[in-house]
Steps between C-alpha positions, in 0.01 A plus 500: 500500500367778278296758695194423287313184590569174318417521131130468425591404143762285338496702177373848421452572129494861382262521204192301403539491124524169314850428636417576862171312495654194333788498747261522794309197370819301445609568857161406643524158334766436767314661793720809507338794680470769231391863501470686169512879526348692209539876479179556301180499704290371209578252222607648166190580297632534144466191283833472323526166322809296585611166358590185687770324298552126479724454804274711722198302381689182590562638849131581539417143400765374742323676787143416396422859394439455130135405537446815707671723243363363172144641525644852522757467220510488121718232345707572191783324316854539633628699204564856384672608823856559390534870413132480393610323180184337373588134470282204591558295812796268444444128474629268767511720810594262782198557720152367560400866544644654182278807485461847649226614738402866482344623824429841655773584747264580790337161451820294516613701804165438670506128422853458632423707809188292569707184456752624757225600745326165456827337605522720809706804401409835650474799265499850643422796275617852574818358651785689340849381594721802564810331637644205690791381710633147501709311751608141557155396622261681269381822341317795653273649236394864529165613358360839411356646818776363717381143559774237525468127429739220578556218248761237429531595129390786275446472125469809281242441226423871495563585138750693293530784753546248781545656842644171624768494230594862560518462878701182454757696301507253211623644171257509207726545197380511143378749242273791588193567290581657164143528380160484662183351362131538574283190523130464557180320411211691348210482258515628142249679279574341162450151355771239573564465126619860479742454786631174354562664162689794649707281730591259220681784324656683793575196714781394268712804582364655821574281800447766763121480490217255444127447518400142576154368580466344847131408477157658548583789267795609715849562359842499660671823389871578528647836390825691565484731801749756368356847451156446654532357847654646814670226705376665817136465393293193412420472129159605367299390197592813304868396512409183309283689252776751427761234433270286286412800283870583462596143400194370316312815405197404712433405860240240396250670730653353816285546809395342832843389625512208741844593626799712393861466606860589415809283487865550412758274340734485799667164564653434842601196703569492874857404584387267776171327574583433864676686779474306824135461594368734231429387143368650177267357235303615197531860381690589817782287358471571127325742266480517123271622220175299468580370152444125495286520814754336731487714815215333687621157392855560618374611841266204548783264410724677753235435764475127429879462503532689829193378687600144589859602574402776740242269658771238553714763673212598727404140576856414592584229247670706229855399406749776576525632143141444382377858539806631315395300193210743455734776382732254325213361291268793441749786445642344178146432376408866540826608332416282200146638485632857501733417211212349301289808565784734402523316167126530445507869588770565240293316240214740573703804395400674176866569412621337174747262666258343751230487234732308266583259781130461575426409138781242505380349829144490369623282213707281732197441722337317211742223601312314771810438714577874508144595582484238776834607652394865527156421640646255753722778631189703580269231636759376750516127433871477415633616840762261635634549850855394577445200727807313378613299200274239347239437230345798324180462705689559825425849633210553260133489586314180418198553278152398616515137390251218538562295812319220673264631616412821316736787421834586658414853608189377682738328744686825582223718639647487852839644401702197606783315330408196290691184408382322185644150526471254213735254669259447793809449717561850629362670810485852643536359853561770759404774255138383464382808691638717215509275194229280345569170322324372189617148407459380141372845392482481120641330195556845345793566735811365328735510802499268806403762758467877532505716812298821455533808716177673611539743206495210252868512407697176479749468785625144433478220242616146571428163661736480799358544851826634644520768231135585556553541873786742434280713275208486741735634765630768262153638423285395796741492794571220739263209521261495793589258777 
């Protein structure tokens, strides 16, 4: 027995950003005892606008969160993301939620944290994880000030400089930052028409800066950091003014900044997402430039993939290899995202070669199939996990279809598996404590039956009870007696 008392928590999560908060909520759907440790004593105050892409919006709908989020968000078409090439939203996106929601980052973090707390998670601010030790029975987590906590599992959702990842000794290979960029939101002192006219000319060749309205007379401003900003110091408004005057000839009278920040173009991917009882998710597992706005979305999707699997491990019904599928499924997704972002970053260069390629791609994106393919890569609806051979739908997420009664995602708020059975002959039997059954669900489903995992991905398609039982065992463990 470990010298510390029995674990007070099943899972400790380091970091209460969007990934950590979403993971905590997913675990609480299965009555897992969760503690979230957040280094910062107060919530982030700056109002950076982030975008929820289609797949993340689907996940919010799947957990009953969309109605809570919508009043705080601005909806816009799902187009113009890829390398900021201004093309309309493609036709035929395979989703009932084919749009983007722009929302201030502190707001989405607060809403997800409140959701987790409502479900019973504990959040402790000012709790910086400084180290840990794991053994066969659990993990001893060390906090600043010397306090030690005992937990069965630890998940590092503590950002790009993750203490958990570093202490775990997991490699973080990739490319270091070559350039740094300043980003902020601020008011301007000239009419919008003047800004639009200037940007229409310069925006064709200068991809390293922009001014874009975000509402209420406030603009998002991005400028190169080189020559004006010391990495050791936070940026100031004068840095933005200096760079705007150098590039455009005027600073547009920028004033009253809401927030200012700096980011680099480093791209890195953790070699492993799990070592024993310690796991990584979100920016602790992968970092990349913000082009395309995929960082928050990738982390939230990590959380939903991991949550039910880790809960199954804690609750004692997980098949032996279930938790390992977290790395096997999410690591390739992050690798593909990093490649897409690298391509977009190259297209943002002002060098003649990348600019020629950008002009060619801009023409190609007039073809709807090309535009749709590139946007689908960003919004996350084409991910297919390797769950075995079968129809194209196998391993993919099922869109939010009409069912009887209502909508599919309304039936998945509890984070359980779901069998949609058109044959009306199948049963979930001894798995009914983990999997719901909907007989005769909808005429829109063109296969006999579909088994959905709690994350909405298709685990099985067929009409044979024996085959179904094998796949229920594969994903949801042995049937209850």
